[in-house]
The first five atom37 places (N, CA, C, CB, O) and aatype in JSON, in Angstrom:
{
  "aatype": [12, 7, 4, 6, 10, 7, 11, 13, 0, 11, 15, 15, 16, 1, 6, 3, 14, 3, 2, 6, 10, 2, 11, 14, 14, 19, 2, 2, 5, 5, 16, 3, 14, 1, 10, 14, 10, 16, 0, 11, 5, 11, 18, 7, 12, 9, 0, 15, 17, 11, 7, 9, 0, 1, 0, 12, 7, 14, 16, 7, 19, 18, 12, 13, 9, 11],
  "atom_mask": [
    [1, 1, 1, 1, 1],
    [1, 1, 1, 0, 1],
    [1, 1, 1, 1, 1],
    [1, 1, 1, 1, 1],
    [1, 1, 1, 1, 1],
    [1, 1, 1, 0, 1],
    [1, 1, 1, 1, 1],
    [1, 1, 1, 1, 1],
    [1, 1, 1, 1, 1],
    [1, 1, 1, 1, 1],
    [1, 1, 1, 1, 1],
    [1, 1, 1, 1, 1],
    [1, 1, 1, 1, 1],
    [1, 1, 1, 1, 1],
    [1, 1, 1, 1, 1],
    [1, 1, 1, 1, 1],
    [1, 1, 1, 1, 1],
    [1, 1, 1, 1, 1],
    [1, 1, 1, 1, 1],
    [1, 1, 1, 1, 1],
    [1, 1, 1, 1, 1],
    [1, 1, 1, 1, 1],
    [1, 1, 1, 1, 1],
    [1, 1, 1, 1, 1],
    [1, 1, 1, 1, 1],
    [1, 1, 1, 1, 1],
    [1, 1, 1, 1, 1],
    [1, 1, 1, 1, 1],
    [1, 1, 1, 1, 1],
    [1, 1, 1, 1, 1],
    [1, 1, 1, 1, 1],
    [1, 1, 1, 1, 1],
    [1, 1, 1, 1, 1],
    [1, 1, 1, 1, 1],
    [1, 1, 1, 1, 1],
    [1, 1, 1, 1, 1],
    [1, 1, 1, 1, 1],
    [1, 1, 1, 1, 1],
    [1, 1, 1, 1, 1],
    [1, 1, 1, 1, 1],
    [1, 1, 1, 1, 1],
    [1, 1, 1, 1, 1],
    [1, 1, 1, 1, 1],
    [1, 1, 1, 0, 1],
    [1, 1, 1, 1, 1],
    [1, 1, 1, 1, 1],
    [1, 1, 1, 1, 1],
    [1, 1, 1, 1, 1],
    [1, 1, 1, 1, 1],
    [1, 1, 1, 1, 1],
    [1, 1, 1, 0, 1],
    [1, 1, 1, 1, 1],
    [1, 1, 1, 1, 1],
    [1, 1, 1, 1, 1],
    [1, 1, 1, 1, 1],
    [1, 1, 1, 1, 1],
    [1, 1, 1, 0, 1],
    [1, 1, 1, 1, 1],
    [1, 1, 1, 1, 1],
    [1, 1, 1, 0, 1],
    [1, 1, 1, 1, 1],
    [1, 1, 1, 1, 1],
    [1, 1, 1, 1, 1],
    [1, 1, 1, 1, 1],
    [1, 1, 1, 1, 1],
    [1, 1, 1, 1, 1]
  ],
  "atom_positions": [
    [[0.84, -1.16, 0.0], [0.0, 0.0, 0.0], [0.89, 1.23, 0.0], [-0.95, -0.01, 1.2], [1.63, 1.44, 0.96]],
    [[0.84, 2.03, -0.99], [1.69, 3.21, -1.07], [2.63, 3.11, -2.25], [0.0, 0.0, 0.0], [2.54, 2.19, -3.06]],
    [[3.52, 4.04, -2.33], [4.46, 4.12, -3.43], [5.58, 3.11, -3.27], [5.02, 5.53, -3.54], [5.99, 2.8, -2.15]],
    [[6.09, 2.61, -4.4], [7.21, 1.68, -4.35], [8.46, 2.32, -3.75], [7.52, 1.15, -5.74], [9.23, 1.66, -3.06]],
    [[8.65, 3.6, -4.02], [9.84, 4.28, -3.55], [9.69, 4.81, -2.12], [10.18, 5.41, -4.49], [10.63, 5.41, -1.59]],
    [[8.55, 4.61, -1.52], [8.31, 5.1, -0.17], [9.24, 4.51, 0.85], [0.0, 0.0, 0.0], [9.57, 5.16, 1.84]],
    [[9.68, 3.27, 0.63], [10.56, 2.64, 1.61], [11.96, 3.24, 1.58], [10.64, 1.14, 1.35], [12.74, 3.06, 2.52]],
    [[12.29, 3.96, 0.49], [13.61, 4.58, 0.39], [13.63, 6.01, 0.95], [14.06, 4.58, -1.04], [14.7, 6.57, 1.18]],
    [[12.45, 6.57, 1.15], [12.38, 7.94, 1.65], [12.75, 7.96, 3.12], [10.97, 8.53, 1.44], [12.44, 7.03, 3.87]],
    [[13.4, 9.03, 3.53], [13.79, 9.19, 4.92], [12.59, 9.7, 5.7], [15.01, 10.17, 5.06], [12.0, 10.72, 5.34]],
    [[12.23, 9.02, 6.75], [11.08, 9.42, 7.55], [11.5, 10.51, 8.53], [10.49, 8.2, 8.3], [12.54, 10.4, 9.18]],
    [[10.68, 11.55, 8.64], [10.99, 12.63, 9.57], [10.48, 12.33, 10.97], [10.39, 13.94, 9.07], [10.76, 13.09, 11.9]],
    [[9.74, 11.23, 11.14], [9.2, 10.92, 12.46], [10.17, 10.07, 13.27], [7.89, 10.2, 12.32], [10.03, 9.99, 14.49]],
    [[11.15, 9.45, 12.63], [12.12, 8.66, 13.37], [13.02, 9.57, 14.18], [12.95, 7.78, 12.43], [13.26, 10.72, 13.8]],
    [[13.52, 9.06, 15.29], [14.45, 9.83, 16.1], [15.81, 9.83, 15.44], [14.54, 9.26, 17.54], [16.56, 8.86, 15.54]],
    [[16.13, 10.9, 14.77], [17.4, 11.06, 14.07], [18.08, 12.29, 14.64], [17.2, 11.17, 12.51], [17.52, 13.39, 14.54]],
    [[19.25, 12.16, 15.25], [19.88, 13.33, 15.87], [20.26, 14.41, 14.87], [21.1, 12.9, 16.63], [20.39, 15.58, 15.25]],
    [[20.45, 14.06, 13.6], [20.81, 15.05, 12.6], [19.6, 15.67, 11.91], [21.7, 14.42, 11.56], [19.75, 16.53, 11.05]],
    [[18.41, 15.25, 12.29], [17.19, 15.75, 11.66], [16.97, 17.21, 12.04], [15.97, 14.89, 12.08], [17.05, 17.56, 13.22]],
    [[16.7, 18.07, 11.06], [16.49, 19.49, 11.3], [15.23, 19.75, 12.13], [16.4, 20.24, 9.97], [15.14, 20.77, 12.82]],
    [[14.26, 18.85, 12.06], [13.01, 19.05, 12.8], [13.19, 18.85, 14.3], [11.94, 18.12, 12.29], [12.38, 19.33, 15.08]],
    [[14.23, 18.14, 14.71], [14.46, 17.88, 16.12], [15.22, 19.0, 16.81], [15.22, 16.59, 16.28], [15.35, 18.99, 18.03]],
    [[15.71, 19.97, 16.06], [16.48, 21.06, 16.64], [15.55, 22.2, 17.03], [17.56, 21.56, 15.65], [14.55, 22.44, 16.35]],
    [[15.86, 22.9, 18.12], [15.0, 24.02, 18.52], [15.15, 25.18, 17.55], [15.34, 24.49, 19.95], [16.2, 25.34, 16.93]],
    [[14.1, 25.98, 17.39], [14.19, 27.12, 16.48], [15.18, 28.15, 17.0], [12.81, 27.77, 16.28], [15.29, 28.37, 18.21]],
    [[15.9, 28.78, 16.09], [16.92, 29.75, 16.48], [16.46, 31.19, 16.26], [18.2, 29.5, 15.71], [17.22, 32.12, 16.52]],
    [[15.24, 31.4, 15.78], [14.79, 32.75, 15.49], [14.3, 33.5, 16.73], [13.69, 32.71, 14.47], [13.87, 34.64, 16.61]],
    [[14.35, 32.89, 17.92], [13.96, 33.57, 19.14], [15.17, 34.07, 19.91], [13.14, 32.65, 20.01], [15.08, 34.37, 21.1]],
    [[16.32, 34.16, 19.24], [17.52, 34.64, 19.9], [17.39, 36.12, 20.17], [18.76, 34.34, 19.05], [16.83, 36.87, 19.37]],
    [[17.93, 36.54, 21.29], [17.97, 37.96, 21.58], [19.26, 38.51, 20.99], [17.88, 38.24, 23.1], [20.31, 37.88, 21.09]],
    [[19.19, 39.67, 20.39], [20.35, 40.25, 19.74], [21.3, 40.9, 20.73], [19.92, 41.26, 18.7], [22.51, 40.86, 20.54]],
    [[20.77, 41.48, 21.77], [21.56, 42.17, 22.79], [20.9, 41.87, 24.13], [21.65, 43.72, 22.51], [19.68, 42.0, 24.25]],
    [[21.66, 41.49, 25.14], [21.03, 41.16, 26.43], [20.31, 42.34, 27.06], [22.06, 40.63, 27.39], [19.4, 42.15, 27.87]],
    [[20.69, 43.56, 26.71], [20.01, 44.74, 27.26], [18.72, 45.04, 26.53], [20.92, 45.95, 27.2], [17.88, 45.79, 27.04]],
    [[18.54, 44.47, 25.36], [17.38, 44.73, 24.52], [16.44, 43.53, 24.57], [17.81, 45.04, 23.06], [16.81, 42.46, 24.1]],
    [[15.24, 43.67, 25.14], [14.34, 42.52, 25.27], [13.55, 42.23, 24.0], [13.39, 42.75, 26.41], [12.35, 41.94, 24.07]],
    [[14.2, 42.3, 22.84], [13.54, 42.04, 21.56], [14.25, 40.91, 20.84], [13.51, 43.31, 20.69], [15.45, 40.71, 21.0]],
    [[13.5, 40.19, 20.04], [14.11, 39.17, 19.19], [14.7, 39.85, 17.96], [13.08, 38.07, 18.78], [14.46, 41.03, 17.72]],
    [[15.48, 39.1, 17.2], [16.1, 39.66, 16.0], [15.04, 40.11, 14.99], [17.03, 38.62, 15.35], [15.21, 41.13, 14.33]],
    [[13.95, 39.37, 14.89], [12.87, 39.73, 13.95], [12.19, 41.03, 14.37], [11.84, 38.59, 13.86], [11.88, 41.87, 13.54]],
    [[11.96, 41.18, 15.68], [11.33, 42.4, 16.18], [12.24, 43.61, 15.97], [10.98, 42.24, 17.66], [11.77, 44.68, 15.59]],
    [[13.54, 43.41, 16.21], [14.49, 44.5, 16.01], [14.53, 44.92, 14.54], [15.9, 44.08, 16.49], [14.55, 46.11, 14.23]],
    [[14.54, 43.94, 13.64], [14.57, 44.24, 12.21], [13.33, 45.03, 11.8], [14.67, 42.95, 11.39], [13.43, 46.01, 11.06]],
    [[12.16, 44.62, 12.28], [10.92, 45.31, 11.94], [10.91, 46.74, 12.44], [0.0, 0.0, 0.0], [10.43, 47.65, 11.76]],
    [[11.42, 46.95, 13.64], [11.45, 48.29, 14.21], [12.41, 49.2, 13.44], [11.85, 48.23, 15.69], [12.08, 50.35, 13.15]],
    [[13.58, 48.68, 13.1], [14.55, 49.48, 12.35], [14.02, 49.81, 10.96], [15.9, 48.74, 12.25], [14.19, 50.93, 10.48]],
    [[13.38, 48.84, 10.32], [12.83, 49.06, 8.97], [11.74, 50.12, 8.99], [12.28, 47.75, 8.39], [11.66, 50.95, 8.08]],
    [[10.89, 50.12, 10.01], [9.83, 51.11, 10.07], [10.39, 52.51, 10.32], [8.81, 50.75, 11.15], [9.89, 53.49, 9.77]],
    [[11.42, 52.61, 11.15], [12.01, 53.92, 11.41], [12.77, 54.45, 10.22], [12.92, 53.85, 12.62], [12.89, 55.67, 10.06]],
    [[13.31, 53.58, 9.37], [13.96, 54.04, 8.15], [12.95, 54.73, 7.24], [14.64, 52.87, 7.41], [13.25, 55.76, 6.64]],
    [[11.76, 54.16, 7.14], [10.7, 54.77, 6.34], [10.26, 56.11, 6.91], [0.0, 0.0, 0.0], [10.0, 57.05, 6.15]],
    [[10.16, 56.2, 8.21], [9.78, 57.46, 8.86], [10.86, 58.52, 8.63], [9.54, 57.25, 10.37], [10.55, 59.67, 8.36]],
    [[12.12, 58.12, 8.75], [13.22, 59.07, 8.57], [13.27, 59.6, 7.14], [14.56, 58.4, 8.92], [13.61, 60.77, 6.93]],
    [[12.93, 58.77, 6.16], [12.92, 59.22, 4.77], [11.88, 60.31, 4.53], [12.65, 58.04, 3.84], [12.13, 61.25, 3.78]],
    [[10.74, 60.2, 5.16], [9.64, 61.14, 4.93], [9.65, 62.3, 5.91], [8.31, 60.42, 5.02], [8.75, 63.15, 5.86]],
    [[10.63, 62.37, 6.81], [10.62, 63.41, 7.82], [10.87, 64.8, 7.22], [11.66, 63.11, 8.89], [10.25, 65.77, 7.65]],
    [[11.76, 64.9, 6.25], [12.05, 66.2, 5.62], [10.84, 66.81, 4.94], [0.0, 0.0, 0.0], [10.46, 67.93, 5.28]],
    [[10.23, 66.11, 3.99], [9.04, 66.67, 3.32], [7.89, 66.93, 4.28], [8.57, 65.74, 2.22], [7.13, 67.88, 4.11]],
    [[7.75, 66.1, 5.29], [6.66, 66.29, 6.26], [6.9, 67.56, 7.07], [6.54, 65.08, 7.19], [5.96, 68.3, 7.34]],
    [[8.15, 67.8, 7.46], [8.47, 69.02, 8.2], [8.21, 70.27, 7.38], [0.0, 0.0, 0.0], [7.69, 71.25, 7.9]],
    [[8.58, 70.24, 6.11], [8.34, 71.38, 5.22], [6.84, 71.61, 5.06], [8.99, 71.16, 3.84], [6.38, 72.75, 5.1]],
    [[6.1, 70.54, 4.88], [4.65, 70.66, 4.71], [4.01, 71.26, 5.97], [4.03, 69.29, 4.4], [3.14, 72.13, 5.87]],
    [[4.42, 70.79, 7.14], [3.85, 71.3, 8.38], [4.24, 72.77, 8.6], [4.32, 70.45, 9.57], [3.44, 73.54, 9.13]],
    [[5.46, 73.15, 8.2], [5.9, 74.54, 8.36], [5.09, 75.48, 7.47], [7.4, 74.66, 8.04], [4.69, 76.56, 7.9]],
    [[4.86, 75.06, 6.23], [4.1, 75.89, 5.29], [2.64, 75.98, 5.71], [4.21, 75.32, 3.86], [2.02, 77.04, 5.57]],
    [[2.1, 74.93, 6.21], [0.69, 74.89, 6.6], [0.5, 75.81, 7.78], [0.23, 73.45, 6.94], [-0.62, 75.95, 8.28]]
  ]
}
């Protein structure tokens, strides 16, 4: 029952120490012990502030003229 080649496939449910699924995720690492953010959170915050910094000049001029 099943594919002929199924017996040759490596099963991910077996206990294999080299299996990537058995390793804990590494994306919850903290970048700096003083900063309680993960690397993903830090990246998102920096990316959003880059966008704000780009638009700060025209926004300041617009607010001054208004």
